[in-house]
C-alpha positions in Angstrom: -82.1 63.3 25.6 -81.4 66.7 27.0 -84.9 68.3 26.6 -87.1 65.3 27.4 -89.5 66.0 30.2 -92.6 67.9 31.3 -92.9 71.6 30.9 -95.5 74.3 31.6 -96.0 77.1 29.1 -96.4 80.2 31.3 -99.2 82.7 30.5 -98.1 86.4 30.1 -99.6 88.4 33.0 -100.9 91.9 32.2 -101.6 94.8 34.5 -104.9 96.5 34.8 -103.7 99.1 32.2 -102.7 96.3 29.8 -98.9 96.4 30.3 -96.9 93.2 30.6 -96.2 92.4 34.3 -92.7 91.1 34.7 -92.9 90.8 38.5 -96.1 88.7 38.2 -94.6 86.2 35.7 -91.6 85.8 37.9 -93.8 85.0 40.9 -95.8 82.5 38.9 -92.6 80.9 37.6 -91.3 80.6 41.2 -94.4 78.7 42.2 -93.8 76.1 39.5 -90.2 75.6 40.5 -91.5 74.0 43.7 -93.0 71.2 41.6 -91.6 68.2 39.8 -91.8 69.9 36.3 -88.7 69.6 34.2 -88.8 73.2 33.2 -90.8 76.1 31.9 -91.7 77.7 28.6 -92.1 81.5 28.2 -93.7 83.1 25.1 -95.5 80.0 23.9 -99.0 80.2 22.3 -100.5 80.2 25.8 -98.2 83.2 26.6 -99.9 85.2 23.9 -96.6 85.6 22.1 -98.0 86.8 18.8 -99.6 89.7 20.8 -96.3 91.0 22.3 -93.9 93.5 21.0 -90.2 92.5 20.9 -89.3 94.7 23.9 -92.1 93.1 25.9 -91.0 89.6 24.9 -87.5 90.3 26.0 -88.7 91.6 29.4 -90.7 88.4 29.9 -87.8 86.2 29.2 -85.4 88.2 31.4 -87.9 88.1 34.3 -88.4 84.3 34.1 -84.7 83.6 33.6 -83.9 85.6 36.7 -85.8 83.0 38.9 -85.2 79.8 37.0 -82.0 78.1 38.2 -79.4 76.9 35.7 -80.3 73.2 36.2 -84.0 73.7 35.1 -84.4 74.2 31.4 -86.0 77.4 30.2 -87.5 77.4 26.7 -88.7 80.5 24.9 -90.9 81.0 21.9 -89.0 82.8 19.2 -91.0 82.6 16.0 -91.7 85.3 13.5 -93.1 85.2 10.0 -89.8 85.9 8.3 -86.7 83.8 8.6 -84.7 87.0 9.2 -86.9 88.2 12.1 -87.0 84.7 13.6 -83.2 84.6 13.7 -83.1 88.0 15.4 -85.6 86.7 18.0 -83.6 83.6 18.6 -80.4 85.7 19.1 -82.2 88.0 21.6 -83.6 85.1 23.5 -80.2 83.4 23.7 -78.5 86.6 24.9 -81.1 86.6 27.7 -80.1 83.2 28.8 -82.6 80.7 27.5 -81.6 77.1 27.1 -83.4 76.5 23.8 -85.9 78.3 21.5 -89.2 76.9 20.3 -89.9 78.0 16.7 -93.3 77.5 15.2 -94.0 77.2 11.6 -94.5 80.5 9.6 -98.0 80.5 8.2 -99.2 83.7 6.6 -98.4 82.5 3.1 -100.0 79.1 3.7 -100.1 77.8 0.1 -96.3 78.3 -0.1 -95.4 76.6 3.1 -94.2 73.4 1.6 -91.8 70.9 3.2 -89.0 72.4 1.2 -89.9 75.9 2.4 -90.0 74.6 6.0 -86.6 72.8 5.7 -85.0 75.9 4.2 -86.5 78.2 7.0 -85.7 76.0 10.0 -82.2 75.1 8.7 -81.3 78.8 8.3 -82.7 79.5 11.8 -80.8 76.6 13.4 -77.6 77.6 11.6 -77.8 81.1 13.1 -79.3 80.4 16.5 -76.8 80.4 19.4 -79.0 77.9 21.3 -80.7 74.7 20.3 -83.9 74.9 18.4 -87.2 72.9 18.9 -89.6 72.9 16.0 -93.2 73.8 16.9 -96.2 72.5 15.0 -99.5 74.1 16.1 -101.9 73.5 13.1 -105.0 74.7 15.1 -103.6 78.2 15.1 -101.4 78.4 12.0 -103.5 76.4 9.6 -100.3 74.7 8.2 -98.7 71.4 9.2 -95.0 70.4 9.4 -94.9 67.1 7.6 -92.8 64.1 8.7 -90.6 64.2 5.6 -89.4 67.7 6.7 -88.8 66.4 10.2 -86.8 63.5 8.8 -84.4 66.0 7.3 -84.5 68.6 10.1 -84.0 66.1 12.9 -80.5 65.4 11.6 -79.4 69.0 12.0 -77.0 69.2 15.0 -78.8 72.3 16.4 -82.3 71.1 16.0 -83.0 69.0 19.1 -86.7 68.3 19.1 -90.3 69.2 18.3 -93.5 70.0 20.0 -96.7 68.8 18.4 -99.8 70.5 19.7 -102.5 68.6 17.9 -104.4 65.3 18.5 -103.3 63.6 15.3 -101.5 60.5 16.7 -100.6 59.2 13.3 -98.7 62.4 12.6 -97.0 62.2 16.0 -96.1 58.6 15.4 -94.7 59.6 12.0 -92.6 62.3 13.7 -91.2 59.7 16.1 -90.4 57.3 13.2 -88.9 60.1 11.0 -86.5 61.1 13.8 -85.7 57.7 15.1 -82.0 57.2 15.9 -81.4 60.9 16.4 -80.9 62.8 19.7 -84.3 64.4 19.0 -87.2 64.7 21.5 -90.9 64.7 20.4 -93.1 66.5 23.0 -96.8 66.3 23.2 -98.7 69.6 23.4 -102.2 68.4 23.9 -103.5 67.4 27.3 -106.4 65.4 25.8 -103.9 63.2 23.9 -101.3 62.8 26.7 -102.0 59.1 27.3 -101.9 58.2 23.6 -98.8 60.3 23.0 -96.8 58.7 25.8 -98.0 55.2 24.7 -96.6 56.0 21.2 -93.2 56.9 22.8 -93.4 60.7 23.1 -90.5 62.0 25.3 -92.5 64.4 27.4 -95.0 67.2 27.1 -95.5 71.0 27.1 -99.0 71.3 28.6 -101.1 74.2 29.8 -102.8 71.6 32.0 -99.6 71.0 33.8 -99.9 74.5 35.3 -103.2 73.5 37.0 -103.2 69.8 37.6 -99.4 69.5 37.9 -99.2 66.5 40.2 -101.8 64.6 38.1 -100.0 65.2 34.8 -96.7 63.9 36.4 -98.6 61.0 38.0 -99.9 60.0 34.6 -96.4 60.1 33.2 -95.2 57.9 36.1 -98.0 55.4 35.7 -97.1 55.0 32.0 -93.5 54.5 32.9 -94.5 51.8 35.4 -96.7 50.0 32.8 -99.8 50.7 34.9 -101.8 51.5 31.8 -105.4 51.0 33.2 -104.7 53.5 36.0 -103.1 55.9 33.6 -106.1 55.7 31.2 -108.5 56.3 34.0 -106.5 59.4 35.1 -106.5 60.7 31.5 -110.3 60.4 31.5 -110.6 62.4 34.7 -108.4 65.1 33.3 -110.3 65.4 30.0 -113.0 67.9 31.0 -110.4 70.5 32.3 -108.0 69.8 29.5 -110.7 70.4 26.9 -111.9 73.5 28.7 -108.5 75.3 28.7 -107.7 74.0 25.2 -110.0 73.9 22.2 -113.1 75.2 24.1 -111.9 78.4 25.7 -108.1 78.7 25.0 -106.0 81.3 26.7 -108.9 83.2 28.2 -110.1 80.0 29.8 -106.7 79.0 31.0 -106.2 82.5 32.6 -109.6 82.2 34.3 -108.6 78.8 35.8 -105.2 80.0 36.9 -106.7 83.0 38.6 -109.1 80.7 40.5 -105.9 78.9 41.8 -104.3 82.1 42.9 -101.9 82.7 40.0 -101.5 86.3 38.7 -102.6 86.6 35.1 -104.6 89.7 34.3 -107.0 89.8 31.4 -105.9 88.5 28.0 -104.8 91.1 25.5 -107.3 92.3 22.9 -108.6 91.0 20.6 -108.8 88.1 23.0 -111.5 88.7 25.7 -112.0 87.3 29.2 -114.4 84.4 29.4 -117.9 85.2 30.9 -118.8 84.3 34.5 -120.6 81.2 33.3 -117.3 79.8 32.0 -115.5 80.9 35.2 -118.1 78.8 37.1 -117.4 75.8 34.8 -113.7 76.2 35.4 -114.3 76.2 39.2 -116.3 73.0 38.9 -113.6 71.3 36.8 -110.9 72.3 39.3 -113.0 71.2 42.3 -113.8 67.8 40.6 -110.1 67.1 40.5 -109.5 68.2 44.1 -107.5 71.2 43.0 -107.3 74.2 45.4 -109.5 77.1 44.4 -108.6 80.3 46.3 -110.8 82.9 44.7 
């Protein structure tokens, strides 16, 4: 399957004056290209995509595409609340050279976001998008859930090639796998705390913030699962849990940026209304990184 594999969702660096920093994101991306990651994601949730203006989003895509070679997939978040604006974002991303777009569920009118509404929305987006579409379910942020019945229909669309599920609901992830069985459709795990379970169920890869910190360990867990060395993989998952939780549900993007800064990546502060984590949390991040033997340079 074309988009199976492990991806890191890049953070969006900001300058001290709060502007997006295209040079910094390109340098960060270049560091990841020296690893065994399949590819990169720009403008995901960890990239603060809802906080960026269209022109800023386009600059981030262009900067990353300029350093990512053609044989490494580059995915870009391209979601907006309306179908019309989402299609426009997909077309801009495609023109900038991305290999596929990730489109999260619209969510403002939550009570109206039924499976029928999602099928209509994603079908229209996929019909119009010049590049393949991956569905993106991130209930913790949107408050809505893409159900398996909608995935059963959407996975049969020739331009919808996969899905990222960012939660820890393994029944839902299993339902996605069952609903799309027999299709050229990848299901990617988006939660580091559920990586072992997701791979055991048959997930085709992952898009993980943790893979930007503990890259080798995430790939090792994948390899252990492939080799059937489940006890070792389970033990590694347990070692990764404290850091995975800290940059996920506990502290989110600000925590991730703090940890990346400690490892020498260029991030800048998160954009308001997000705020940097306090020094006590930075110290916790340092301890988590050190416990995993990861290099701390600041």
